[in-house]
C-alpha positions as CSV (number, residue, x, y, z in Angstrom):
1,M,-44.6,79.7,-82.1
2,V,-48.4,80.9,-81.7
3,A,-51.2,78.9,-82.0
4,I,-54.5,80.5,-81.2
5,S,-58.1,78.8,-82.3
6,L,-61.4,78.8,-80.6
7,S,-63.1,75.5,-79.6
8,A,-65.8,74.3,-77.4
9,V,-64.8,72.3,-74.2
10,P,-64.6,68.6,-74.7
11,A,-66.9,66.3,-72.7
12,I,-64.9,63.6,-71.0
13,G,-67.6,62.4,-68.9
14,A,-65.2,61.4,-66.0
15,V,-66.0,61.5,-62.4
16,Q,-64.3,64.3,-60.5
17,D,-64.4,65.6,-57.3
18,D,-66.9,68.2,-56.6
19,L,-66.1,71.2,-58.5
20,D,-67.3,73.7,-56.0
21,G,-64.9,72.5,-53.2
22,A,-61.4,72.3,-52.4
23,P,-60.8,68.9,-50.5
24,G,-57.4,68.8,-48.6
25,T,-56.6,65.7,-51.1
26,M,-58.2,65.0,-54.5
27,S,-57.5,63.5,-57.6
28,L,-57.0,65.1,-61.0
29,Q,-58.0,63.2,-64.3
30,V,-55.2,63.8,-67.0
31,T,-54.1,62.0,-70.2
32,T,-51.0,59.9,-70.5
33,D,-50.6,60.3,-74.2
34,P,-47.5,61.8,-75.0
35,S,-47.7,65.0,-77.3
36,M,-46.3,64.9,-80.9
37,I,-46.2,68.7,-81.1
38,E,-44.7,71.2,-78.9
39,C,-48.1,72.7,-77.7
40,R,-51.6,71.1,-78.7
41,K,-55.5,71.5,-78.1
42,L,-57.0,68.6,-76.7
43,E,-59.8,68.4,-78.9
44,T,-60.5,64.9,-78.2
45,V,-59.1,62.8,-75.5
46,N,-58.5,58.7,-75.5
47,P,-60.4,57.4,-72.4
48,A,-58.1,54.7,-72.4
49,S,-54.8,57.4,-71.8
50,L,-56.6,58.6,-68.5
51,M,-55.5,58.3,-65.2
52,F,-56.1,60.0,-61.9
53,L,-53.2,61.9,-60.2
54,P,-53.2,62.2,-56.5
55,L,-53.0,65.9,-55.1
56,R,-52.4,67.4,-51.8
57,R,-53.6,71.0,-51.2
58,T,-51.2,73.8,-50.3
59,F,-53.0,76.6,-50.4
60,N,-56.9,77.6,-50.4
61,E,-58.7,80.8,-50.5
62,D,-62.5,80.6,-49.7
63,F,-63.1,84.3,-49.4
64,D,-65.2,84.1,-46.4
65,E,-63.5,87.5,-45.2
66,H,-62.0,90.3,-46.6
67,P,-58.9,89.6,-48.7
68,L,-56.6,91.9,-47.0
69,S,-57.5,90.9,-43.4
70,G,-55.6,87.7,-43.5
71,G,-51.9,88.8,-44.6
72,R,-51.8,86.5,-47.6
73,W,-52.5,88.8,-50.4
74,V,-51.1,92.0,-51.6
75,P,-53.1,94.5,-53.8
76,H,-50.4,95.6,-55.9
77,Y,-47.5,94.6,-57.6
78,A,-43.9,94.5,-56.2
79,G,-42.6,96.5,-58.8
80,G,-44.3,97.4,-62.0
81,A,-44.5,94.6,-64.4
82,A,-42.4,92.4,-62.4
83,W,-38.9,93.4,-64.0
84,P,-35.9,92.2,-61.6
85,E,-34.4,95.3,-61.5
86,A,-37.8,97.1,-60.4
87,R,-39.0,94.5,-58.1
88,Y,-39.5,96.9,-55.2
89,W,-39.7,100.5,-57.0
90,G,-42.6,102.6,-57.1
91,G,-44.7,103.9,-53.9
92,D,-47.8,105.7,-53.1
93,G,-46.5,108.7,-54.8
94,S,-47.0,106.8,-58.4
95,D,-49.2,104.3,-60.0
96,F,-46.0,102.4,-60.9
97,K,-47.2,99.3,-58.8
98,R,-50.7,99.8,-59.8
99,K,-51.0,98.9,-63.5
100,T,-49.2,97.6,-66.2
101,S,-49.0,100.6,-68.6
102,A,-47.3,98.6,-71.5
103,N,-50.4,96.8,-72.1
104,G,-52.3,99.8,-72.5
105,E,-54.3,99.7,-69.2
106,Q,-56.7,102.4,-68.1
107,Q,-57.3,101.5,-64.6
108,I,-55.4,102.0,-61.4
109,Y,-55.3,99.2,-58.8
110,V,-56.4,100.6,-55.5
111,D,-57.0,99.4,-51.7
112,P,-58.4,101.4,-48.6
113,R,-54.9,102.4,-47.5
114,Y,-53.5,103.6,-51.1
115,T,-53.2,107.4,-51.0
116,G,-52.0,108.2,-54.7
117,R,-51.4,112.0,-55.0
118,A,-53.0,112.5,-51.6
119,S,-51.7,113.0,-48.4
120,A,-54.1,110.3,-46.8
121,P,-55.6,107.1,-47.7
122,L,-58.4,107.6,-50.2
123,G,-60.4,104.6,-48.3
124,L,-61.0,103.1,-51.8
125,D,-61.9,99.4,-51.6
126,P,-62.6,97.4,-54.8
127,F,-62.7,94.2,-52.8
128,K,-66.3,93.6,-51.8
129,V,-67.1,89.8,-49.9
130,K,-70.5,88.5,-49.7
131,D,-71.5,84.9,-49.1
132,G,-68.1,83.5,-49.3
133,V,-67.7,85.3,-53.0
134,L,-65.1,87.9,-53.6
135,S,-66.3,90.5,-56.1
136,I,-63.3,92.7,-57.5
137,V,-65.1,95.5,-58.7
138,A,-64.1,98.3,-61.5
139,S,-65.7,101.3,-61.6
140,R,-65.3,104.6,-63.0
141,T,-63.1,106.9,-61.5
142,P,-64.8,109.9,-59.6
143,Q,-64.1,113.0,-61.7
144,E,-62.8,114.8,-58.2
145,L,-60.4,111.8,-57.7
146,K,-58.9,111.8,-61.4
147,S,-55.9,114.0,-60.8
148,V,-55.0,112.3,-57.2
149,L,-55.6,109.1,-59.3
150,F,-52.7,109.6,-62.1
151,N,-55.8,110.4,-64.6
152,N,-56.8,106.9,-64.7
153,E,-60.2,106.1,-66.0
154,Y,-61.3,103.4,-63.8
155,I,-60.2,102.3,-60.4
156,S,-60.2,98.4,-59.7
157,G,-58.3,95.6,-57.8
158,I,-55.5,93.2,-58.0
159,L,-54.4,90.7,-55.5
160,T,-51.1,88.7,-55.6
161,T,-49.4,86.2,-53.5
162,Q,-45.8,87.7,-54.2
163,G,-43.7,87.2,-51.0
164,R,-46.4,85.4,-49.4
165,F,-47.2,82.1,-51.2
166,A,-45.0,80.7,-54.3
167,Q,-44.7,77.1,-55.7
168,K,-43.1,75.1,-58.0
169,H,-45.1,72.3,-59.9
170,G,-48.5,71.4,-59.0
171,Y,-52.2,72.4,-59.7
172,F,-53.6,75.7,-59.6
173,E,-57.3,77.0,-59.8
174,I,-59.6,79.6,-59.6
175,R,-63.3,79.1,-59.5
176,A,-65.1,82.2,-61.0
177,K,-67.5,84.1,-63.1
178,V,-65.8,86.0,-65.8
179,P,-67.2,89.4,-66.6
180,V,-67.9,90.8,-70.0
181,G,-68.2,94.5,-71.1
182,H,-66.3,96.8,-73.4
183,A,-62.6,97.4,-72.5
184,V,-62.9,94.6,-69.5
185,W,-59.9,92.2,-69.0
186,P,-60.2,89.7,-66.2
187,A,-57.3,87.6,-65.4
188,F,-55.9,84.7,-63.3
189,W,-52.1,84.1,-63.8
190,M,-48.7,83.3,-62.5
191,L,-45.3,84.8,-62.7
192,A,-42.1,83.4,-61.4
193,D,-41.4,84.7,-57.4
194,D,-37.7,86.0,-58.5
195,G,-39.3,88.9,-60.3
196,G,-38.6,88.2,-63.7
197,W,-40.6,88.1,-66.8
198,P,-41.5,85.8,-68.6
199,P,-42.1,83.1,-68.2
200,E,-45.9,83.5,-67.3
201,V,-48.6,81.3,-67.2
202,D,-52.2,82.9,-67.9
203,V,-54.8,80.3,-66.4
204,L,-57.6,82.4,-67.5
205,E,-58.0,85.8,-69.3
206,G,-61.4,87.0,-70.6
207,R,-62.2,88.9,-73.8
208,G,-64.6,91.4,-72.4
209,E,-66.1,92.1,-75.7
210,R,-66.6,88.3,-76.4
211,P,-68.4,87.1,-74.0
212,G,-67.6,83.4,-73.3
213,D,-64.6,83.3,-75.2
214,L,-61.9,82.4,-72.8
215,V,-58.1,82.2,-73.3
216,M,-55.3,80.0,-71.9
217,T,-51.8,81.0,-72.8
218,T,-48.0,80.0,-71.8
219,H,-45.0,82.5,-72.4
220,W,-41.6,82.2,-72.3
221,R,-38.1,83.6,-73.5
222,I,-35.9,81.9,-75.9
223,P,-32.2,82.5,-74.7
224,S,-30.3,82.7,-77.6
225,T,-32.3,85.4,-79.5
226,Q,-34.2,86.9,-76.3
227,K,-37.4,86.9,-78.1
228,I,-40.9,86.4,-76.6
229,Q,-42.9,83.3,-77.5
230,S,-46.3,82.2,-77.0
231,C,-48.4,79.7,-77.3
232,G,-52.5,79.4,-76.2
233,F,-55.9,78.8,-77.3
234,D,-59.3,80.2,-77.3
235,F,-62.2,78.3,-75.6
236,A,-66.0,78.5,-75.9
237,V,-67.7,78.6,-72.2
238,G,-71.0,79.9,-73.0
239,D,-72.4,80.3,-69.7
240,A,-68.7,81.7,-68.0
241,S,-70.3,85.4,-67.4
242,S,-73.4,83.8,-65.3
243,T,-72.0,80.6,-63.9
244,F,-69.3,79.5,-61.7
245,H,-66.6,77.5,-63.4
246,N,-63.1,76.0,-62.5
247,Y,-60.1,77.2,-64.4
248,G,-56.6,75.3,-63.8
249,V,-53.3,74.4,-64.8
250,L,-51.2,71.5,-64.0
251,W,-47.5,72.2,-63.7
252,E,-45.1,69.1,-64.2
253,E,-41.9,68.5,-65.0
254,D,-42.2,68.0,-68.5
255,R,-45.6,69.6,-69.5
256,L,-48.3,72.1,-68.7
257,V,-51.6,71.0,-68.9
258,Y,-54.8,73.5,-69.0
259,F,-58.1,72.5,-67.6
260,I,-61.7,73.9,-67.7
261,D,-63.9,72.1,-64.8
262,R,-61.1,69.7,-64.1
263,E,-61.2,68.4,-67.6
264,P,-57.9,68.7,-69.7
265,V,-58.3,71.2,-72.7
266,S,-54.5,72.0,-73.8
267,D,-51.0,71.0,-73.0
268,I,-47.4,72.1,-73.8
269,K,-44.1,71.1,-73.4
270,V,-42.5,73.0,-70.2
271,P,-40.5,75.8,-72.1
272,I,-37.1,76.9,-71.1
273,G,-36.9,78.9,-68.2
274,F,-39.7,77.7,-65.9
275,D,-37.0,77.2,-63.1
276,D,-38.4,79.2,-60.2
277,P,-41.6,79.0,-58.2
278,M,-44.4,81.1,-59.3
279,Y,-46.8,83.3,-57.2
280,L,-50.4,83.8,-57.9
281,I,-52.2,87.1,-59.3
282,V,-56.0,87.6,-59.8
283,N,-57.1,91.1,-61.3
284,L,-59.7,93.3,-63.2
285,A,-58.0,95.3,-65.5
286,I,-59.8,97.8,-68.0
287,G,-58.4,98.8,-71.5
288,S,-56.0,97.3,-73.7
289,K,-54.0,98.2,-77.0
290,F,-53.3,94.9,-78.1
291,F,-55.4,92.1,-76.5
292,V,-58.0,91.1,-78.9
293,G,-61.5,91.5,-77.5
294,V,-60.3,94.1,-75.1
295,G,-60.1,97.6,-76.8
296,P,-59.8,100.9,-74.9
297,V,-62.4,102.7,-72.8
298,D,-65.1,104.5,-74.4
299,A,-68.8,105.5,-73.8
300,E,-70.0,101.7,-74.0
301,S,-67.6,100.8,-71.0
302,P,-69.7,100.1,-68.1
303,P,-69.5,102.3,-65.4
304,S,-68.9,99.5,-63.2
305,V,-68.3,95.7,-63.8
306,A,-67.5,92.8,-61.0
307,F,-65.3,89.9,-61.4
308,E,-66.8,87.1,-59.0
309,I,-64.3,84.8,-57.6
310,D,-65.4,82.0,-55.4
311,R,-62.4,80.1,-54.6
312,I,-58.6,79.9,-55.4
313,S,-56.7,76.8,-54.5
314,A,-53.4,75.3,-55.4
315,Y,-52.1,71.8,-54.8
316,Q,-48.9,69.8,-55.0
317,I,-48.7,66.5,-56.6
318,D,-48.9,63.5,-54.1
319,M,-45.5,62.0,-55.4
320,E,-45.9,59.1,-52.6
321,Q,-49.6,58.5,-53.1
322,A,-48.7,58.6,-57.3
323,R,-46.2,55.5,-56.6
324,R,-48.7,53.5,-55.1
């Protein structure tokens, strides 16, 4: 089942916590209307169905300092595309942990200690912090470093919390500006902490060649057939590249609800296989061979582009407060 369509974000008009902050506790407005289908876009929401869900913060990164200085982020995959048997494979002598080749990506994820094929760290840093905003910067690979960096067209960055933070159920959110450009593919997503794939929750993906077109998708596997299933929707956020917006997902026992600026925009019944805690990933990929709106690198691709991130947060549902 795949359901993809484009819609404007609905205006619910409810009072919410300040979007630019991540308080220790907050309330999230959700709809109590039961879903009559497995996966749906919430084009209209019945105001009478809305309730406030109390949340307690469990993770918050304001990026007031370099993301690698605090020990809570890892600048690469633990093992390729997170296949269980490859979780800890790969090292600096390859780009195995530094891209997802199956996607047709043409960047390599670097950090100041990464050596590539060299004998010493290359000192490449795609992470820039200014005024509490992290910029993950993708730039053309210098010609003199092409062979050292496995002939990848771009250098860029990824941050994951695998082995550092993972959580089952709750609300997960990024506040960011979404970059645009030919072959530009920013994302904020989640994978199972056991290293398996799927499940996968794509809280935010940007189609770089379609400014303002953002995608939120759930992926899972059917055990009887081993086939991968996906369901998601595109949403139009016209100023997404110039203005900070909040993109989040609420993971409950029975459903996943996607949010833009803390207003619900779609939901799906939790598919089979969502049994383990999930960790967070934020990255700026360059190039794709299948993701619509992100093509391969060519002369139109920008020499440099930045994914600006103000904050990443996670919350647990405060069940004690919810029962009151």
